[in-house]
C-alpha positions in Angstrom: 20.4 -216.1 2.7 22.4 -218.9 0.4 20.3 -219.9 -2.3 20.7 -223.7 -3.5 21.5 -224.3 -7.2 18.5 -225.3 -9.5 17.5 -225.8 -12.7 17.5 -223.0 -14.9 15.1 -224.4 -17.3 12.6 -224.9 -14.3 9.8 -222.2 -13.2 10.5 -221.3 -9.7 7.7 -222.0 -7.4 6.5 -221.2 -4.1 7.5 -224.4 -2.5 11.0 -223.5 -3.8 10.5 -219.8 -1.9 9.0 -221.5 0.8 12.3 -223.9 1.1 15.2 -220.9 0.8 13.2 -218.7 3.4 12.9 -221.7 5.7 9.2 -221.5 6.0 6.4 -223.6 5.2 4.9 -223.2 1.8 1.5 -221.9 3.5 3.9 -218.8 5.0 5.2 -217.9 1.8 1.6 -218.0 0.4 0.5 -215.3 2.8 3.3 -213.2 2.6 2.6 -213.5 -1.3 -0.9 -212.6 -0.8 0.1 -209.9 1.6 -1.6 -211.4 4.8 -1.0 -209.3 8.2 -0.7 -212.9 10.0 3.2 -213.0 9.3 5.8 -211.2 11.5 8.0 -208.7 9.7 11.6 -210.7 10.4 9.5 -213.6 8.3 8.2 -211.5 5.9 11.6 -209.7 5.2 13.0 -213.4 4.7 10.7 -214.5 2.5 10.8 -211.1 0.1 14.6 -211.8 -0.1 14.1 -215.5 -1.7 11.4 -214.1 -3.9 13.8 -211.5 -5.2 17.1 -214.0 -5.5 15.2 -216.6 -6.9 13.4 -214.6 -9.3 9.7 -215.7 -8.1 6.6 -214.6 -10.3 3.4 -214.7 -8.8 1.1 -216.8 -11.2 -1.9 -214.7 -10.9 -3.8 -217.0 -13.3 -3.4 -219.7 -10.9 -4.6 -217.9 -7.8 -7.4 -216.5 -10.0 -8.9 -220.6 -10.6 -7.9 -221.2 -6.8 -9.9 -218.2 -5.3 -12.5 -218.7 -8.4 -12.2 -214.6 -8.6 -10.1 -211.9 -10.8 -8.0 -209.8 -8.9 -8.5 -206.4 -11.5 -11.5 -204.4 -11.5 -13.1 -202.5 -14.3 -13.4 -198.7 -14.1 -15.3 -197.0 -16.3 -15.3 -193.2 -16.4 -16.9 -190.3 -19.4 -13.6 -188.0 -19.2 -10.0 -188.8 -18.0 -8.8 -184.9 -19.2 -11.2 -183.6 -16.0 -9.0 -183.6 -13.2 -11.8 -184.3 -10.9 -11.4 -188.3 -12.3 -8.2 -188.6 -12.0 -8.1 -187.7 -7.7 -10.9 -190.0 -8.0 -8.9 -192.9 -9.7 -6.3 -192.0 -6.9 -9.1 -193.1 -4.1 -9.9 -196.0 -6.0 -6.4 -197.7 -6.9 -5.4 -196.5 -3.1 -8.1 -198.6 -1.6 -7.8 -201.8 -4.3 -4.2 -201.7 -3.8 -4.3 -202.5 -0.1 -6.4 -205.7 -1.3 -3.3 -206.6 -3.6 -6.0 -205.7 -6.5 -5.0 -204.3 -9.7 -7.1 -201.6 -12.0 -8.3 -201.5 -15.2 -9.5 -198.2 -16.8 -11.3 -197.1 -19.7 -12.4 -193.5 -21.2 -15.9 -193.9 -22.5 -15.8 -190.0 -23.6 -19.2 -190.0 -22.4 -20.4 -192.6 -25.2 -22.6 -195.4 -24.0 -21.5 -197.5 -27.4 -18.2 -197.3 -26.1 -18.9 -197.8 -23.1 -20.4 -201.5 -24.4 -17.2 -202.2 -25.9 -15.4 -201.7 -23.1 -17.7 -203.8 -20.4 -17.3 -206.0 -23.3 -13.4 -206.1 -22.8 -13.2 -206.1 -19.2 -15.6 -209.6 -19.4 -13.4 -211.0 -21.9 -11.0 -210.3 -19.3 -12.7 -211.7 -16.2 -12.7 -208.5 -13.9 -14.0 -209.1 -10.6 -16.6 -206.0 -10.8 -16.5 -202.9 -12.1 -16.9 -199.1 -10.8 -19.1 -197.3 -13.3 -19.7 -193.4 -14.2 -22.3 -194.2 -16.6 -22.0 -192.1 -20.0 -25.0 -190.6 -20.4 -27.9 -192.1 -21.8 -26.8 -195.0 -20.3 -29.8 -197.6 -20.0 -30.2 -199.6 -16.5 -30.5 -202.6 -18.4 -26.7 -202.1 -18.7 -26.3 -202.8 -15.0 -28.8 -206.1 -15.2 -26.5 -207.2 -17.9 -23.6 -206.6 -15.9 -24.9 -208.8 -13.0 -26.4 -211.4 -15.4 -22.5 -212.0 -16.2 -21.4 -212.2 -12.7 -19.6 -209.1 -12.5 -20.8 -206.8 -9.8 -21.1 -203.3 -10.4 -21.1 -199.9 -8.4 -22.3 -196.7 -9.8 -20.0 -193.4 -8.8 -21.1 -190.0 -9.2 -23.9 -190.6 -11.8 -27.2 -192.8 -10.7 -28.8 -194.8 -13.4 -30.8 -197.4 -10.9 -31.6 -197.3 -7.4 -31.1 -201.4 -7.0 -27.4 -200.6 -7.2 -24.5 -200.0 -5.2 -23.8 -196.0 -5.6 -20.9 -193.4 -4.3 -21.4 -189.7 -5.4 -21.5 -186.4 -3.5 -24.4 -184.1 -2.5 -24.7 -182.2 -5.7 -27.9 -180.1 -4.9 -27.2 -179.3 -1.4 -23.1 -177.9 -2.9 -25.4 -175.9 -5.5 -27.7 -174.6 -2.7 -24.7 -173.8 -0.9 -23.8 -171.2 -3.8 -26.8 -169.9 -4.3 -27.3 -168.8 -0.3 -23.6 -167.7 -1.2 -24.6 -165.3 -4.0 -28.1 -164.2 -2.9 -26.2 -163.1 0.1 -24.0 -160.6 -1.3 -26.9 -159.0 -3.0 -27.0 -160.8 -6.1 -30.4 -160.7 -7.9 -29.6 -161.9 -11.5 -28.1 -165.5 -11.2 -27.1 -167.7 -13.8 -26.0 -171.8 -14.4 -23.7 -172.8 -17.0 -24.9 -176.5 -17.1 -23.9 -179.2 -19.5 -25.7 -180.1 -22.2 -26.0 -184.2 -21.6 -28.8 -185.1 -19.0 -27.7 -187.2 -16.3 -28.2 -187.4 -12.6 -25.6 -185.3 -11.5 -26.7 -182.3 -13.7 -30.2 -182.8 -12.8 -29.3 -182.7 -9.0 -27.6 -179.8 -9.8 -30.7 -178.1 -11.2 -32.4 -179.0 -8.4 -30.2 -176.9 -6.1 -30.0 -173.7 -8.5 -34.0 -174.1 -8.0 -33.7 -172.2 -4.8 -32.5 -169.1 -6.4 -36.4 -168.9 -7.9 -37.8 -169.6 -4.5 -35.8 -167.0 -2.9 -37.0 -164.3 -5.4 -33.8 -164.3 -7.6 -34.0 -164.0 -11.2 -32.4 -166.9 -12.7 -31.7 -168.7 -16.3 -29.6 -171.6 -17.6 -27.0 -172.0 -20.6 -26.4 -175.4 -21.2 -23.1 -175.9 -23.0 -20.2 -178.8 -23.6 -18.3 -178.7 -20.6 -14.8 -177.6 -22.2 -12.6 -174.9 -21.2 -13.1 -173.1 -24.8 -16.9 -173.5 -24.3 -16.9 -172.1 -21.2 -14.9 -169.1 -22.6 -17.3 -168.6 -25.2 -20.2 -168.4 -23.4 -19.1 -165.5 -21.6 -20.3 -163.1 -24.0 -23.1 -164.9 -24.6 -24.4 -164.2 -20.7 -22.9 -160.6 -20.6 -24.4 -159.3 -24.0 -28.0 -160.4 -23.6 -30.9 -158.3 -21.7 -30.7 -158.0 -18.0 -26.9 -159.6 -17.8 -26.4 -162.0 -14.6 -24.5 -160.7 -12.1 -23.2 -163.7 -11.1 -22.3 -167.1 -12.6 -22.4 -171.0 -11.0 -20.7 -173.5 -14.0 -21.4 -177.0 -13.9 -17.6 -177.7 -13.0 -14.3 -176.0 -12.8 -12.9 -176.6 -16.3 -16.1 -174.6 -17.4 -15.4 -171.8 -14.8 -11.6 -171.8 -15.3 -12.7 -171.2 -18.8 -15.5 -168.6 -18.4 -13.1 -166.6 -16.2 -10.9 -166.1 -19.4 -14.1 -165.2 -21.2 -15.1 -162.3 -19.0 -11.8 -160.8 -18.6 -11.7 -160.7 -22.4 -14.6 -158.7 -22.2 -12.9 -156.2 -19.4 -15.0 -157.4 -16.6 -13.6 -157.5 -13.3 -14.6 -161.3 -11.9 -15.0 -160.4 -8.2 -16.5 -157.0 -8.7 -18.6 -156.5 -12.3 -19.4 -160.6 -11.8 -19.1 -163.5 -9.7 -18.1 -166.7 -10.8 -18.4 -169.8 -9.0 -17.2 -173.6 -10.0 -17.9 -177.4 -9.1 -15.8 -179.9 -7.5 -12.7 -177.5 -6.2 -10.1 -179.0 -8.1 -6.4 -177.7 -7.6 -6.2 -175.4 -10.3 -9.2 -173.3 -8.8 -7.0 -171.9 -6.1 -4.0 -171.0 -8.2 -6.7 -169.1 -11.1 -6.8 -165.5 -11.4 -9.0 -164.5 -9.4 -8.8 -167.7 -7.4 -12.1 -169.3 -7.8 -14.7 -169.9 -5.6 -16.1 -173.4 -5.9 -17.7 -176.3 -4.2 -15.4 -179.0 -3.0 -16.8 -182.5 -3.6 -14.0 -184.6 -2.6 -13.5 -187.2 -5.8 -10.4 -188.8 -3.9 -13.1 -189.6 -1.1 -15.8 -190.8 -3.5 -13.4 -193.3 -4.9 -12.3 -194.8 -2.2 -16.4 -194.9 -1.3 -16.7 -196.8 -4.6 -13.8 -199.2 -4.2 -15.1 -200.2 -0.7 -19.1 -200.6 -1.9 -17.2 -203.0 -4.7 -15.2 -205.1 -2.2 -18.1 -205.3 0.1 -20.4 -206.3 -2.8 -17.7 -208.9 -3.6 -17.7 -210.5 0.1 -21.6 -209.9 0.0 -23.4 -210.4 -3.4 -27.0 -210.7 -1.9 -26.7 -207.6 0.7 -29.2 -204.9 -0.1 -27.8 -201.9 -2.0 -25.7 -199.5 -0.3 -25.1 -195.6 -1.1 -22.8 -193.6 0.3 -23.3 -189.7 -0.4 -19.9 -187.5 0.5 -20.8 -183.7 1.5 -19.9 -180.9 -0.4 -18.8 -177.7 1.1 -18.2 -174.1 -0.5 -15.0 -173.0 -0.7 -15.1 -169.1 -1.1 -12.4 -167.1 -2.9 -11.7 -164.0 -4.5 -14.0 -164.8 -7.6 -16.8 -163.8 -6.2 -17.7 -160.8 -4.0 -20.9 -158.3 -3.6 -22.0 -155.9 -7.1 -21.5 -153.0 -7.8 -25.1 -151.8 -6.1 -25.9 -154.7 -3.9 -29.1 -155.3 -1.8 -28.0 -157.9 0.4 -30.6 -160.9 1.2 -31.5 -161.9 4.8 -31.2 -165.4 4.5 -32.7 -167.8 7.0 
């Protein structure tokens, strides 16, 4: 392709690109906006002209024309947890396909920080936000976002029934763990829970209640959700009166710490005591022993959340929608029958 000389002091326009590629400005615009309506040969010519001319897409002007930003805000409570990285991968995959960018914020589970990030995102005129709400977030947060013209989708933690939500079946996943332990013959089980109250914890507790219904002895320990706290709680659980023979943790971060803490005590995980986690992050299969965990499909949750937001942007007055992904127990070496097992018949 021969590119005609031009005034280097003038900004390259889409019309320049169209003329260089031998297409109409409308066709060049479709290529820039990644429309599937343009054939591959024409698309290649336009892309070559863009590269040769050094054309830069004016996002600000496009926003004015479309009346909407091409950026979505995502607020998460803990970016150090690999679960959220996987969820973000799903969000980005869906939005990338729509030529939309992601602005990510880590609230560190603080409503105050979350409010600051929401304000910043509003200043950047994001099209909408995907929110895994910080603990103690009031439902008025979502009302404010709507008042700003900033649609919101809740992810994992639900603070309002009237707003789109994407999550997983925490209660169902927990019931699978309890049935698994009871079926192996465990009679005393513990849940190492988080110390923050939100819907994701309450749903897990709801599922854990099945243990009492099956006649098992149950206990709950609330700790911060870190490796270090998971390791430290091992001695508290094991040195108490009537220690549990099986323990399920709020997430794999805690469970991986607990594995180390139990080994520090000289216990054989999978024989002296069984352990299960939640989320089935990649590290679960690599642990020693490999960790039994509930697969919660974070990437699929992210994809669902992004899909809900895109639908909301196109259908602002539609009723709120909910997508709940299934949760499946993945059994590995960290769970097994206790030394003196009395197996429970489960229906």
